[in-house]
ZABADO-250102 format. One line per 3 residues: number of its first residue (from 1); for each residue x, y, z of N, C-alpha, C. Coordinates in steps of 0.2 Angstrom, whole numbers. Example, Ala and Ser with C-alpha at 12.3 -4.5 7.8 and 13.67 -1.06 7.14 Angstrom:
2
1 = 66/-28/39/62/-22/39/66/-16/39 | 64/-11/35/68/-5/36/64/0/39
//
This chain:
430
1 = 4/-6/0/0/0/0/4/6/0 | 3/11/-5/7/17/-5/4/22/0 | 8/25/4/6/30/8/8/37/5
4 = 3/41/4/5/48/0/9/52/5 | 13/56/2/18/60/5/14/66/9 | 16/67/15/12/73/18/15/80/15
7 = 11/84/13/14/90/10/18/94/16 | 24/97/14/28/101/18/25/107/20 | 24/109/26/21/116/28/25/121/25
10 = 22/126/22/26/131/18/26/138/22 | 22/138/28/22/144/32/30/146/34 | 31/152/35/38/154/38/37/160/42
13 = 42/161/46/41/168/50/40/174/46 | 36/178/47/34/184/43/33/190/47 | 37/195/47/36/201/50/31/205/46
16 = 31/205/40/27/209/36/24/205/30 | 17/204/30/14/200/25/10/205/21 | 11/204/14/8/209/9/3/204/5
19 = -3/206/5/-8/202/1/-9/206/-6 | -7/203/-11/-8/207/-18/-2/209/-21 | 0/207/-26/7/209/-29/6/213/-36
22 = 1/217/-36/1/222/-41/5/228/-40 | 5/233/-43/9/239/-42/10/241/-34 | 4/241/-31/4/243/-24/8/238/-20
25 = 7/232/-20/10/227/-16/18/227/-18 | 19/227/-24/26/227/-26/30/233/-23 | 27/239/-24/30/245/-21/31/244/-14
28 = 26/242/-10/26/241/-3/32/236/-1 | 33/231/-4/38/226/-3/45/229/-4 | 46/233/-10/52/236/-11/54/241/-6
31 = 49/245/-4/50/250/1/52/248/7 | 49/242/9/51/239/16/57/235/16 | 59/232/10/64/227/10/71/229/13
34 = 73/236/12/80/238/15/80/237/22 | 74/237/26/75/237/33/77/230/35 | 77/225/31/79/218/33/73/214/36
37 = 67/217/36/62/213/39/60/207/35 | 58/202/38/56/196/34/49/197/31 | 49/198/24/43/200/21/40/194/17
40 = 34/193/17/30/188/12/26/192/8 | 26/191/1/22/194/-4/18/189/-8 | 12/189/-7/8/184/-11/3/187/-16
43 = 1/183/-20/-4/184/-25/-7/178/-28 | -13/178/-30/-16/172/-33/-15/171/-41 | -12/176/-44/-9/175/-51/-3/171/-51
46 = -1/168/-56/5/164/-57/11/168/-56 | 11/175/-58/17/179/-58/15/186/-55 | 20/189/-53/19/196/-50/16/201/-55
49 = 13/206/-53/10/211/-58/3/213/-57 | -1/208/-53/-8/210/-52/-12/210/-59 | -17/214/-59/-21/214/-65/-18/219/-70
52 = -16/224/-68/-14/230/-72/-7/228/-76 | -3/224/-72/3/222/-75/3/214/-76 | -2/211/-78/-3/204/-79/1/202/-85
55 = 5/196/-83/9/193/-88/6/188/-92 | 9/186/-97/6/180/-101/9/180/-108 | 7/176/-113/10/175/-119/8/181/-124
58 = 3/185/-122/1/190/-126/2/197/-123 | 6/197/-117/7/203/-113/13/207/-115 | 13/213/-114/18/218/-116/20/222/-110
61 = 24/219/-105/25/223/-99/29/229/-100 | 27/234/-95/31/240/-95/38/239/-93 | 43/244/-95/49/243/-92/49/244/-84
64 = 45/248/-81/44/249/-74/42/242/-71 | 37/239/-74/35/233/-71/41/227/-71 | 45/227/-76/50/222/-77/56/224/-72
67 = 57/231/-71/62/233/-66/60/231/-59 | 54/232/-57/52/230/-50/52/223/-49 | 50/219/-54/50/212/-53/57/209/-52
70 = 62/212/-56/69/210/-55/71/212/-49 | 70/218/-46/72/220/-40/69/216/-34 | 63/214/-35/60/210/-29/64/203/-29
73 = 66/200/-35/69/194/-36/76/194/-32 | 79/200/-32/85/201/-29/85/202/-21 | 79/203/-19/78/204/-11/78/197/-8
76 = 83/196/-4/84/189/-1/79/189/5 | 77/194/8/72/194/13/65/195/11 | 63/195/5/56/195/2/55/188/-1
79 = 50/185/2/48/178/0/41/179/-5 | 42/177/-11/36/178/-16/32/171/-16 | 26/172/-15/21/166/-15/16/168/-21
82 = 17/166/-27/12/167/-32/8/161/-33 | 2/162/-36/-3/156/-36/-5/154/-29 | -6/159/-25/-8/158/-18/-14/163/-16
85 = -19/160/-13/-24/165/-12/-26/164/-4 | -29/169/-2/-32/170/5/-39/166/5 | -39/161/10/-45/158/11/-50/161/16
88 = -46/163/22/-50/165/28/-45/168/33 | -48/171/38/-44/172/44/-42/166/48 | -37/166/52/-35/160/55/-33/162/62
91 = -37/166/66/-35/169/72/-32/175/72 | -30/178/78/-26/184/78/-20/184/74 | -18/189/70/-12/189/67/-10/183/62
94 = -15/180/59/-14/174/55/-19/174/49 | -17/171/43/-22/170/38/-21/163/36 | -27/160/33/-27/154/30/-26/154/23
97 = -21/152/20/-19/152/13/-19/145/10 | -19/146/3/-20/139/-1/-16/141/-7 | -12/136/-10/-10/136/-16/-12/130/-20
100 = -9/128/-26/-12/122/-29/-10/115/-26 | -6/115/-21/-5/109/-18/-7/108/-11 | -8/113/-7/-10/113/0/-12/119/3
103 = -15/119/9/-17/125/13/-12/125/19 | -12/131/22/-8/132/28/-10/139/31 | -8/139/38/-9/145/41/-3/149/41
106 = -3/156/39/3/160/39/2/166/44 | 6/165/49/6/171/54/10/177/52 | 8/182/55/12/189/53/12/193/59
109 = 16/198/58/16/204/63/12/210/61 | 13/211/55/10/217/52/7/215/45 | 2/218/42/-1/216/36/-3/222/32
112 = -1/221/25/-3/227/20/-8/223/15 | -14/226/15/-19/224/10/-18/228/3 | -17/224/-2/-16/227/-9/-21/223/-13
115 = -27/222/-11/-31/217/-15/-35/220/-21 | -33/226/-23/-35/228/-30/-43/229/-30 | -45/229/-36/-52/230/-38/-54/225/-43
118 = -61/225/-45/-64/221/-50/-68/225/-54 | -70/222/-60/-74/226/-64/-81/226/-62 | -85/232/-63/-92/233/-62/-95/230/-69
121 = -99/225/-68/-103/222/-74/-110/224/-73 | -113/228/-77/-120/229/-77/-124/224/-82 | -129/221/-79/-133/217/-84/-137/220/-89
124 = -137/217/-95/-141/220/-100/-143/213/-104 | -148/214/-109/-150/208/-112/-145/205/-117 | -143/199/-116/-138/196/-120/-131/196/-116
127 = -130/199/-110/-124/199/-107/-121/193/-105 | -125/187/-105/-122/181/-103/-121/176/-109 | -121/179/-115/-119/175/-121/-112/174/-121
130 = -110/168/-124/-102/167/-125/-100/172/-129 | -94/175/-128/-91/180/-132/-92/187/-129 | -96/188/-124/-97/194/-120/-93/194/-113
133 = -89/198/-112/-84/198/-106/-84/206/-104 | -80/206/-98/-79/213/-96/-73/216/-100 | -72/223/-100/-67/226/-104/-60/224/-101
136 = -60/224/-95/-53/221/-92/-53/214/-93 | -58/210/-93/-58/203/-94/-55/201/-101 | -57/205/-106/-55/204/-112/-47/205/-112
139 = -45/211/-109/-38/212/-109/-34/207/-106 | -37/204/-100/-33/198/-97/-33/192/-101 | -38/191/-105/-39/185/-109/-34/185/-115
142 = -33/191/-118/-28/192/-123/-21/192/-121 | -20/194/-115/-13/194/-112/-11/186/-110 | -17/183/-109/-16/176/-107/-15/171/-113
145 = -16/174/-119/-15/171/-125/-21/169/-129 | -27/172/-128/-33/171/-131/-32/174/-139 | -33/169/-144/-32/172/-151/-38/176/-153
148 = -37/182/-154/-42/187/-157/-41/190/-164 | -36/187/-167/-34/190/-173/-39/190/-178 | -41/195/-181/-46/196/-186/-53/196/-183
151 = -54/196/-177/-61/196/-174/-63/204/-174 | -70/204/-175/-73/211/-174/-75/212/-167 | -72/217/-164/-74/218/-156/-77/225/-155
154 = -82/225/-151/-85/231/-149/-84/231/-141 | -81/237/-139/-80/238/-132/-84/244/-130 | -88/243/-124/-92/248/-122/-92/248/-114
157 = -94/254/-111/-94/255/-104/-92/262/-102 | -87/263/-98/-85/269/-96/-78/269/-93 | -75/275/-95/-68/276/-92/-62/274/-97
160 = -56/276/-95/-50/275/-99/-49/268/-101 | -51/263/-96/-50/256/-97/-52/254/-104 | -57/257/-107/-60/255/-113/-55/256/-118
163 = -51/262/-118/-46/263/-123/-40/258/-122 | -38/257/-116/-33/252/-115/-34/245/-117 | -41/243/-116/-43/236/-118/-43/236/-126
166 = -45/241/-129/-45/242/-136/-38/241/-139 | -34/245/-136/-27/245/-138/-24/238/-138 | -25/234/-132/-23/227/-131/-25/223/-137
169 = -32/224/-138/-35/219/-143/-32/221/-150 | -31/227/-152/-28/229/-158/-21/226/-159 | -17/226/-154/-10/224/-154/-10/216/-156
172 = -16/213/-153/-16/206/-154/-19/204/-161 | -21/209/-165/-23/208/-172/-31/208/-173 | -34/210/-167/-42/211/-168/-44/218/-171
175 = -50/218/-174/-52/224/-177/-57/227/-172 | -56/232/-169/-60/235/-164/-65/240/-168 | -71/238/-169/-76/242/-173/-79/247/-170
178 = -80/247/-163/-83/253/-160/-80/253/-152 | -79/259/-150/-78/260/-143/-83/265/-140 | -88/262/-136/-94/266/-134/-93/268/-127
181 = -92/275/-126/-91/278/-119/-98/281/-117 | -100/279/-111/-107/281/-109/-107/288/-107 | -101/291/-105/-100/298/-103/-101/302/-109
184 = -104/308/-108/-105/313/-114/-99/316/-116 | -99/320/-122/-94/323/-124/-91/329/-120 | -96/333/-116/-93/338/-112/-89/335/-106
187 = -91/329/-103/-87/326/-98/-81/324/-100 | -81/320/-106/-74/317/-109/-70/323/-111 | -72/328/-114/-68/334/-116/-65/338/-109
190 = -69/338/-104/-67/341/-98/-61/337/-95 | -62/331/-95/-57/326/-92/-50/327/-96 | -51/327/-103/-45/328/-107/-42/334/-106
193 = -45/340/-105/-42/346/-103/-38/346/-97 | -41/342/-92/-37/342/-86/-31/338/-86 | -30/334/-91/-24/330/-92/-18/334/-92
196 = -18/340/-94/-12/344/-94/-8/344/-88 | -12/343/-82/-8/342/-75/-5/336/-75 | -6/331/-79/-2/325/-79/0/323/-86
199 = 6/326/-88/8/326/-95/9/318/-97 | 11/314/-93/12/307/-95/6/304/-97 | 0/305/-93/-6/303/-95/-9/306/-101
202 = -7/312/-102/-10/315/-108/-6/312/-115 | 0/311/-114/4/307/-119/1/300/-121 | -1/297/-115/-4/290/-116/-10/291/-119
205 = -14/295/-117/-21/296/-120/-21/297/-128 | -16/302/-130/-15/303/-137/-13/297/-141 | -9/292/-138/-7/286/-141/-13/281/-142
208 = -18/282/-138/-24/278/-138/-30/280/-142 | -29/286/-144/-35/289/-148/-37/285/-154 | -44/284/-155/-46/279/-160/-52/283/-164
211 = -52/282/-170/-58/285/-174/-64/281/-173 | -64/276/-169/-70/272/-168/-73/274/-161 | -70/279/-158/-72/281/-151/-78/285/-151
214 = -84/284/-148/-90/287/-147/-92/289/-140 | -93/295/-139/-96/297/-132/-103/297/-132 | -106/297/-126/-113/297/-125/-117/291/-128
217 = -113/286/-128/-116/279/-131/-115/274/-127 | -120/270/-126/-120/264/-122/-124/258/-125 | -122/252/-122/-124/246/-125/-132/245/-123
220 = -136/242/-127/-143/241/-126/-144/233/-125 | -141/230/-130/-142/222/-130/-137/219/-134 | -136/213/-133/-131/208/-137/-136/203/-140
223 = -134/201/-146/-138/196/-149/-134/191/-152 | -137/185/-153/-133/179/-156/-136/172/-155 | -134/168/-159/-137/161/-158/-130/157/-156
226 = -131/155/-150/-125/151/-147/-119/155/-144 | -118/161/-148/-113/166/-145/-115/173/-148 | -112/178/-146/-113/184/-148/-112/185/-155
229 = -116/188/-159/-115/190/-166/-116/197/-168 | -120/201/-163/-121/208/-165/-122/211/-158 | -122/218/-158/-123/222/-152/-127/228/-154
232 = -132/230/-150/-136/236/-151/-133/241/-147 | -132/247/-149/-129/253/-145/-134/259/-146 | -135/263/-141/-139/269/-141/-135/275/-141
235 = -136/279/-146/-132/286/-146/-137/291/-148 | -138/296/-144/-142/302/-146/-149/300/-148 | -152/295/-144/-159/293/-145/-160/288/-150
238 = -154/286/-154/-155/282/-160/-151/275/-159 | -154/270/-160/-151/263/-159/-148/261/-166 | -142/258/-165/-138/255/-171/-136/248/-169
241 = -136/244/-174/-134/237/-173/-128/236/-176 | -123/233/-173/-116/232/-176/-114/225/-176 | -113/222/-181/-111/215/-181/-104/214/-178
244 = -103/209/-174/-96/208/-171/-95/201/-168 | -89/199/-167/-88/192/-164/-87/192/-157 | -86/198/-154/-85/198/-147/-87/205/-144
247 = -89/205/-138/-91/212/-135/-88/212/-128 | -85/218/-126/-82/218/-120/-85/225/-116 | -88/224/-111/-91/229/-107/-89/230/-100
250 = -86/236/-98/-84/237/-92/-86/244/-89 | -90/245/-84/-92/251/-81/-89/254/-75 | -82/253/-75/-78/255/-70/-76/249/-65
253 = -73/251/-60/-70/246/-55/-73/247/-48 | -73/241/-45/-76/241/-38/-70/238/-33 | -68/242/-28/-63/240/-24/-65/233/-21
256 = -59/229/-20/-60/222/-17/-59/224/-9 | -64/224/-5/-63/225/2/-65/219/6 | -66/214/3/-69/208/8/-64/206/13
259 = -58/205/12/-53/203/17/-52/209/22 | -52/215/20/-52/220/25/-58/220/29 | -64/219/27/-70/219/31/-70/213/36
262 = -67/207/34/-67/202/38/-62/204/44 | -57/208/43/-52/210/48/-55/215/52 | -60/218/50/-63/223/54/-62/230/52
265 = -59/231/46/-57/238/43/-63/242/42 | -63/248/43/-69/253/41/-69/254/34 | -75/256/31/-76/258/24/-78/265/23
268 = -76/268/17/-78/274/16/-81/274/9 | -86/279/7/-89/279/0/-83/280/-5 | -84/277/-11/-79/277/-16/-82/279/-23
271 = -88/282/-22/-91/284/-29/-95/279/-32 | -101/281/-34/-106/276/-38/-109/271/-33 | -109/272/-27/-112/268/-22/-107/263/-19
274 = -101/262/-22/-96/258/-20/-92/260/-14 | -89/255/-10/-85/257/-4/-78/255/-5 | -74/258/-1/-67/257/-1/-64/256/6
277 = -58/253/7/-55/253/14/-53/260/16 | -55/262/22/-53/268/25/-46/268/28 | -42/273/26/-35/273/28/-33/280/30
280 = -28/281/34/-26/287/36/-20/290/32 | -16/295/34/-11/298/30/-5/293/29 | -4/288/34/1/283/33/-2/276/30
283 = -8/276/27/-11/271/24/-13/265/29 | -14/267/36/-16/263/41/-23/262/41 | -26/256/42/-33/256/43/-34/257/51
286 = -41/256/52/-42/257/60/-40/250/64 | -38/245/60/-36/239/64/-28/240/65 | -26/239/71/-19/240/73/-15/235/69
289 = -10/237/66/-5/233/62/-7/231/55 | -13/234/53/-15/232/46/-16/239/42 | -12/239/36/-12/244/32/-15/242/25
292 = -17/247/21/-20/246/14/-17/251/9 | -17/248/3/-14/253/-2/-17/250/-9 | -17/255/-14/-20/253/-21/-27/254/-21
295 = -30/250/-26/-37/251/-28/-42/249/-23 | -40/245/-18/-44/243/-13/-46/249/-8 | -42/254/-9/-43/260/-5/-47/266/-9
298 = -49/264/-15/-52/268/-20/-48/268/-27 | -52/268/-32/-49/267/-39/-46/274/-41 | -39/273/-43/-36/279/-45/-30/278/-50
301 = -29/272/-52/-23/270/-57/-17/268/-54 | -12/266/-58/-6/262/-55/-1/267/-52 | -1/274/-54/3/278/-51/1/280/-44
304 = -5/281/-43/-7/282/-36/-6/276/-32 | -7/270/-35/-6/263/-31/1/263/-29 | 6/265/-33/13/264/-32/15/269/-26
307 = 12/275/-26/14/280/-21/11/277/-14 | 5/275/-14/2/272/-8/6/266/-6 | 8/262/-10/12/256/-8/18/258/-5
310 = 22/263/-7/28/265/-4/27/267/3 | 21/272/4/20/274/10/18/269/15 | 14/264/13/12/258/17/18/254/19
313 = 22/253/14/28/248/16/33/252/21 | 34/258/20/38/262/25/35/263/32 | 28/264/32/25/265/38/25/258/42
316 = 24/253/38/23/246/41/30/244/45 | 35/247/42/42/245/46/44/250/51 | 39/255/52/41/260/57/44/266/55
319 = 45/267/48/49/273/46/44/278/43 | 40/281/47/35/286/45/38/292/42 | 44/294/44/47/300/41/48/299/34
322 = 51/293/32/52/292/25/45/291/21 | 40/289/25/34/288/21/31/295/20 | 32/300/24/29/306/23/32/309/17
325 = 38/308/15/41/311/9/37/309/2 | 33/304/3/29/302/-3/22/305/-3 | 20/309/2/14/311/2/12/316/-4
328 = 16/320/-6/15/325/-11/14/321/-18 | 17/315/-19/16/311/-25/9/308/-24 | 8/306/-19/1/303/-18/-5/308/-19
331 = -4/314/-16/-9/319/-17/-10/321/-25 | -4/321/-28/-4/322/-36/-9/317/-39 | -8/311/-38/-11/306/-41/-18/305/-38
334 = -19/307/-32/-26/307/-29/-30/312/-33 | -28/317/-35/-31/322/-39/-33/319/-45 | -29/315/-48/-31/312/-55/-37/307/-54
337 = -36/304/-48/-42/299/-47/-49/303/-46 | -48/309/-43/-54/313/-42/-57/315/-49 | -53/316/-53/-55/318/-60/-59/312/-64
340 = -56/307/-63/-59/301/-66/-66/300/-63 | -66/300/-57/-73/299/-53/-78/304/-55 | -76/310/-56/-80/315/-58/-83/315/-65
343 = -78/314/-70/-80/315/-77/-83/308/-80 | -82/302/-76/-84/296/-79/-90/293/-74 | -93/297/-71/-99/295/-67/-104/292/-71
346 = -107/286/-69/-112/282/-73/-118/286/-73 | -121/286/-79/-128/290/-80/-133/285/-77 | -138/289/-73/-144/285/-71/-148/281/-76
349 = -147/283/-82/-151/279/-87/-148/272/-88 | -142/270/-86/-139/264/-86/-143/259/-81 | -147/261/-77/-151/257/-72/-157/254/-76
352 = -158/256/-82/-164/253/-85/-161/248/-91 | -155/247/-91/-152/242/-96/-156/235/-95 | -156/233/-89/-159/226/-88/-167/226/-89
355 = -169/221/-93/-176/220/-94/-179/215/-88 | -185/215/-88/-188/210/-82/-185/203/-83 | -184/201/-89/-181/194/-90/-174/193/-90
358 = -170/199/-89/-163/199/-89/-160/196/-83 | -155/191/-83/-152/189/-77/-148/194/-74 | -148/195/-68/-144/199/-64/-139/195/-60
361 = -141/190/-57/-137/185/-54/-136/179/-58 | -131/178/-62/-130/173/-67/-128/166/-64 | -126/166/-58/-124/160/-54/-130/156/-52
364 = -135/160/-50/-141/157/-48/-147/158/-52 | -146/161/-58/-152/162/-63/-157/166/-60 | -156/172/-57/-161/176/-54/-162/182/-59
367 = -168/184/-61/-169/189/-66/-170/196/-62 | -170/201/-66/-172/208/-63/-179/208/-60 | -184/205/-64/-190/205/-61/-191/202/-54
370 = -187/196/-53/-187/193/-47/-184/197/-41 | -180/201/-43/-176/206/-38/-180/212/-37 | -184/214/-42/-187/221/-41/-192/222/-35
373 = -195/216/-33/-199/217/-28/-196/216/-21 | -190/214/-21/-186/213/-14/-184/220/-11 | -184/220/-5/-182/226/-1/-174/226/0
376 = -170/221/-1/-163/221/1/-160/215/0 | -154/214/2/-150/208/1/-153/202/5 | -155/203/11/-157/198/15/-164/195/12
379 = -168/199/10/-174/197/7/-173/193/0 | -168/196/-4/-167/193/-10/-164/186/-9 | -159/185/-5/-156/179/-3/-162/174/-1
382 = -166/176/3/-171/171/6/-176/169/0 | -178/173/-4/-183/172/-9/-180/170/-16 | -174/172/-18/-171/170/-24/-164/167/-25
385 = -161/167/-19/-154/164/-19/-149/169/-22 | -151/175/-24/-146/180/-27/-140/181/-22 | -134/180/-25/-128/181/-22/-126/175/-18
388 = -129/169/-19/-127/163/-15/-123/158/-20 | -121/161/-26/-118/156/-31/-110/157/-30 | -107/154/-35/-100/154/-35/-96/160/-34
391 = -99/166/-36/-95/172/-35/-97/175/-29 | -101/172/-25/-103/175/-18/-105/182/-18 | -109/184/-23/-111/191/-23/-106/196/-26
394 = -100/194/-28/-95/199/-31/-98/203/-37 | -101/199/-41/-103/202/-48/-110/205/-47 | -115/201/-45/-122/203/-44/-123/208/-38
397 = -118/208/-33/-119/212/-27/-117/219/-30 | -112/220/-33/-110/227/-36/-116/229/-41 | -118/225/-45/-124/227/-50/-130/229/-46
400 = -132/225/-41/-138/227/-37/-137/233/-33 | -131/234/-31/-130/241/-27/-131/247/-32 | -129/246/-38/-130/251/-43/-138/252/-45
403 = -141/246/-46/-147/246/-49/-153/247/-44 | -152/245/-37/-157/246/-32/-155/249/-26 | -148/251/-26/-146/255/-20/-145/250/-14
406 = -145/244/-15/-144/239/-9/-136/239/-7 | -135/239/0/-129/238/2/-126/231/1 | -120/231/-2/-117/224/-4/-117/220/2
409 = -118/213/1/-118/208/6/-111/208/10 | -112/207/17/-106/207/21/-102/201/19 | -95/201/18/-92/195/16/-92/190/22
412 = -92/183/20/-91/178/25/-86/173/22 | -82/170/27/-77/165/25/-81/159/23 | -77/155/18/-71/156/15/-72/162/10
415 = -66/166/8/-67/171/4/-66/168/-4 | -64/162/-4/-63/159/-11/-64/152/-10 | -66/148/-16/-67/141/-15/-61/138/-13
418 = -61/133/-8/-55/130/-5/-57/122/-5 | -51/119/-4/-52/111/-3/-54/110/4 | -57/105/5/-60/103/11/-54/102/16
421 = -48/99/13/-42/97/17/-40/104/20 | -40/109/16/-37/116/19/-42/118/24 | -48/118/24/-53/120/29/-53/116/35
424 = -52/109/34/-52/105/40/-46/104/44 | -40/104/41/-34/103/44/-28/107/41 | -28/114/42/-23/118/39/-16/116/42
427 = -11/117/38/-4/115/41/-2/121/44 | 2/120/50/5/126/54/12/124/55 | 16/130/57/23/129/59/24/133/65
430 = 29/131/69/30/135/75/34/142/73
//
């Protein structure tokens, strides 16, 4: 009889644990590393970079991303755990983690949350057809190697991510036939005028300009047999149907606050009904020893995330004087974030995209009509099972918050699907 090998516990002494290896997490680790503190940086992606610097066969990483990745590889006191996710809390000062092989409890002295954000997906007729994804989802798929050469793609929603996703698709050989921005021309023009305060962003915007970009335009429905074949867009009161092979819709981003909420961190409004983790001038949350940086504290782009990450990393090792030297940089990019929120606010008319038979909770097949008569999340769960599927309300929760004004459901462990062995007997070390 063969006895299976017992997995070797992978927990190690950790003075600073950083959850999320996007720009904020990488910056935090690099800022803290010179102190000699034992640092663990983890991410559920297979390599460093998070969503914005996602690697893959179709990715083109920035020089800055490559430099930071190489710098982290040279830090002997920084332990990198890719392909690792947080399952739950594991008592005071410890998290239950899991990778492809095993689960374990990772203790820490101090914690920095760099958990990023996810796309806001608003339901509309046909949004569940194969070939319809989020705008950021399309970008991630292309970077991962999805072949889109020769495909006709329509990108719709709101914010600069639409242009970035379109550029990613074009570089991969796709034909982007329309970029539909729901914000009106005055709002977009006002944002463009403000970009003179951020010359790098202005130059980037000029490089992404497309003749297929339309303002004041939003998706109405997607059609197709078996997969998407066309999309209907509304502009100036007139509907237009465009033949396409793929549709990517993203209506902004929603901060990932679930782990912070489990820890007891406070929340603050982040625009559009969303909430973000509340932090002070040193990126500290209200929970002692817990800091937060990046999009989980409010959506504002990679530059803001980098500045916040540096502040959090330095503050977490006790060097508040050095952290304060990055305050001006953070304020500069926080102002940019404010302009984004102001000029790309979602129009109330988008609340009418879903028809009575449109699915809002695609995990549990719950329609807009079934939810319209409910008074909130508790009633919706009791009567329709909305938010009780695989995504645990991450997609439909944000959508229902926008559509009905419901407070998103409070997170409950586990934060992600996990093996029974991980939940039943996590490995520990002294």
